[in-house]
N, C-alpha and C positions, 0 to 999 in steps of 0.2 A: 838573231831574234832576241828581243828583250821582253821580260815579264816583270810585273810590279805586284808587290805583296803588301797590302795594308794591314796593320794590326791596330785595333781600336780597343782601348780599355773602356768598357761601358756595359750597360744593361741591354741585352739583345731583345728585350721586350719592346724596345723602341730603337730600331736600326736607323736612327736619325741621320747618320752620316753616309747612308747608302741610298742612292737615288732609285726611284721607281723604275722597274723594267731594266735594270742594269746588271743582273746576274743571270748567267745561263745554267748554272748547276749549283745545288746545295748538297754538301756532304757533311754530315754531322753525327755526333753521338751525344745526346743530351743526358743530364743527370736522370737516373731511373727512379721514378716514383716508387715508394715503399721499400727502397733499399736504404737501410739505416744510415749509411755514410752520407746520404743526401738530405736527411731530415732537417738539419740546421739550416741548410741553404734554402730549402722550400719554406721553412718557417720564417725566415727573414723577409720573404716576399709575400707571404700570406700568414698572418698571425693565427688564423683559424686552424692551420695544420697541427700545431702543437696542442691546441685545445681538443681537437678531434682524436688525436692519438692518446692523449691523457684520459679521455673519456671512453676509450676502447672502441671508437667508431672507425674501424679500419677502412670501410668503403667510403665514408665521407672524407677521410684524410686523403685517400687515393684520388678522389675527384678534385679536391682542392689543389693537390699537386699538379694534376693535369690541366687544371684551369690556368695555372701559371705558365705551363708549356704552350697552351693554346694562344697566349698573347704573342709568343715568339712565332708560332706557325702563321698567325695572321700577318706578321711583318714579312715572313718568308713569301707569302702570297703576293704581297705588294711589290717586292723587289725583284721577283723572278719573272723572266720574260715569258710570254705566251709560248707554250710548248716546252718550256724549260723543265728540268727534272730535279726532284728533291729526293735524296737518299738519306734515310734515318736509321742509324744502327741503334738497336735497343734490345734489352732483355726483359723478360717477365720477372716478377719477384715472388718469392715465397716468404711468408711472415706469419708469426703468431701474434695476434692482437686480442686482448681480453680473453685469453685462453683458447682462441680459435685459430687453427692453422689452415691457411688456404693460399692459393696462387692468385696474384693480382696481375691481370693480363694487360701489361702496358702496350704491347703491340696492337691489340684489338682496339684499345681506347684511342691510340694515335691514328689508326686507320679511320675510325669514326670521325675524328676531328678533321682530318684532311678531306674526307669526302664532303663533310658539311661545308667546307670552305671552297668547294668547286674543283678540287684536284681529282684526277682520274687515277685510281690505284692500278699499278702494273704488277706483274708477277714478282714476288718477294724472294729473297735468298735466305737460307739458313746456313750458319757456319758454327762449327763446334768450338766451344770454349771450355776446356776441361777444368774441373774444380780441383782444388789442392788436395782434398781428402780422398783417400782410397775407397771410402764407403760409397756405394752406389744406391743407397736408399736412405730414407729418413722415416722416423716413426718407431715402429715396434720390432726393428731388427728382422730376424728370420721367422717371425710369427705372423701369419696372415690374420686379419685382412687389413691391418691399420698402418702399413708402411707406405712411403711415398717415394716416387722416383725423384732423382735430383735433376735440376735444370742444367744441362751442359751445352746448350746452344743459344745463340742469339739470332735476332732477325735483322736483315737489312730490308727495310720497307722502301719501296720505290714508287714515286708518284709523278705524274705529269701535270703541269699547270694548265688546265683547260683540256679540251677534247681533241685538239689538233696537234700534230707534230710540228716541230720547227721546220721551216722551209729554207732551202739553200739554192743558190743559182746552179744550173746544170753544170756538172763537172767541176764544182768548187775545189780549187787547188788545196786550200787549207783543210778541207774535209777529207780529201783523198790522201793528203800527206799524213793525216792523223789516223789512218787505218791501222788496225791490229791484224795479227796473223790469223789465218783460218783456224788453226788448232787452238789459239788463244780464245777465239770466239766460242769454240765448242766447250772449252773449260770454264770460261768466265760466265757465260750465259746459261749455266746450269743452275737449278734452284737449290742445290746443296753444294757448298764449298767444303770439301774434305781436306784441302791442302792449305788451309789457313788455320793457324792456331793462336791462342792467347799468348801474351808475352809479358815478361816481367818489366815493371817500370824501371827506367834507368836513371831516375832523378836522384841526385845525391841528398837533397833536402827531404828528410823523413816526413816532415809535416806536409810538404807539397805532394809527396808521393801518396799520402793518405787521402788527399783531397783530389786526386787525379783519377779519371776513369778512361784513360787513353786506350784506343784500339790499335791493333797491329798496323804498321805502315802499309802493308799489302792491301788492306781493305780500301782506304781512300785512293791509293795509287791505281788500283784496278778499276774502281768506280769512275774515277776521273777520265781514264782512258776509254771506258765504255760509253760514257754519257756526255762527253764534251769534245771539242776540237781545239786546235791551236788558235789562240786569240781570245778564247772564252775566259770568263771570270768565275771562280768557284768561291762560294761563301760557306763559312763554318760559323754559325752563331754561338756555338759552344766550343770555343777554340782550344781551351785547356793548354796542353803542351805543344800545340801547333802542328800536330801530325798531318792534318789536312793541308796546311800551307806548305809544309815540307814536301808532301806528295805532289802538290800542284806545281811546285818549283821543279821537281824532278821530271814531271810530265810535260813541262813547257807551257803551263797555263798560268794566268793571273789568279790572285786570290785576295779575299778579304776575310779577316777573322775578328770576331768580337769576343772579348774575355773580361770577366768581372775583376779578376785579381791581377794586379800589376806584377806580382812575383812570378807568375807563369810567363809573362812577356819577357822578363829579365832572363829566365831560365832558357828561353828559346834562342837567345843569342849564342849559346854554346852549341845547340843543335844545328843551327843554320850554318855554322862554320864547316859542317861536314856535307853540305849540300852537293858540292862538286863531286866528292867521293861517292856519295850515295847514288847520284844521277848516273855516273859512269858505270857503277856496279850493276844497277838494275837494267840498264840498256844492254850491257854486255851479256848479262844473264839471259835476257830475252833473245838476243841474237844467237847465243850458244844453244839455247833450247830449240830454236827454229832449225839451226843446222843439224842438230841431232834428229829432229823430226824428218828433215829431208833425207838424211842418211838412212834412216829406218825404212822410209818409203821406197827409196831407190834399191835398197837391199832386198825388199820384197818384190821387186820387179815393176813397181808403179812408175809412171812417167808424170812429169809436170808440164802443163801447157804454157805457163807464163814465167818470165824472168823478171826479177826485181830490177827497177831502173837505177836504184842508188846503191845496190849491194850485190855481192858476188854469189847469189843463190837463187834458185827458182822459188816460186810461190804458187799456191793452189788456185787462186782466183784472180780475175782481172782487176778487182778492186784493190788488191794488195800491191799492185805493180809500182805505184809511186809512193808507197810508204816511206816516211822519212823520220829518223830519230834526231832529236836535238839534245845535247848534253849541256849541263850547267858549266859555263866557262868561268864565271866569277859572280860574286854576290857583294853588294855594297849596301850599307845601312843608309836610309833616307830619313827625312823628318817624320814620315808616316809609316815606315816599315822597312822594306827592302826592295832593291832592284837587282834582278838577276839577268845576266847575259847568257845566251845559249849559242853554241856552235853546232852546225850540222855534223852528224856522224856519218861518214861515207865509206864506201868500199868494204874493207875487211872489218871495220869497226875500230876497236882500240888495239894498238900494237902490244900494250902491256898485259892484256888479258884481265880476267875477273879479279884474281887475288891481288895483283899489284895495283889495279885501279881502284878496288873497293875493299881493301883489307882482306879479311878471311871469310867474308860472307859467302854462304853457299845457297841461300835462297832469299827471296824478297822479304820473307817474314823475319829475317835477322835484323831488320831496321826498325 
């Protein structure tokens, strides 16, 4: 199997190099309005942002920032296939403007935008992103009533483009090959992810690190497996450090990324060199987790009705029988990005095991 990964330096308010109805899944984390690190970026796209902040008009600045994002969401609507899914990772913001402290609900504003554009909101996910400070309050300390809770979670907002789901031919091989395990479904399709944590930026360039809002690898990797199948193309209009493309590569999907800053594209060259290692490690981890699940069930006296066709273990449902993993076998740079080749993982998986195949990683969040 071969996948292609385009990286485009440009403004995602006009996805001019992406055709209509050519994307099956969008996974992205935009700059968060009313988070100070993104003020300059929004101000370059809408001069009114600086004026509103200087005048102490927090609500107006918030709306101006979201108006910028709305231009991107309109383009997402254009390029996404009917029934395609858009996943937007975003956090709310707390900020003091003109002496007034309040929360700015980014997630609600984005939901409103997508609904106006004809998307159908689907159940969202919360994941915990711990703050660096040990303090769990803001305001007046231990004295009621003027303290405020800290925001330690982010939202993954999920939308379907239109009212109908994607259609597939009966028994579609690439859909059944893309199946996930029954126990993964139960964990992934929960509305609260307690097993995903924020991560430190690994960028050596301090300036780039300060301008990056990358999310953990596990988030796009999980969403890509949940909402796409082999052969699909995943778009990230706010590409940043390329985490979505790396996850798509590891999951055996194609990808397109739009990024304003050339420096991030250069930085990704170092990350993509680890794609083979990461791919092997995450697949071996999933296989090992399933074998542990099987062992626990058998120890408890439970039986399995079905056997996996490509692996040496039983599975819970008929839909899992033809599940097939593909590991990155090689990556080559192209004129437009990267081309990855993938080899099927068969039988026992990898002879070398997790640590030799993927360094010392112990969970998907380590990437």
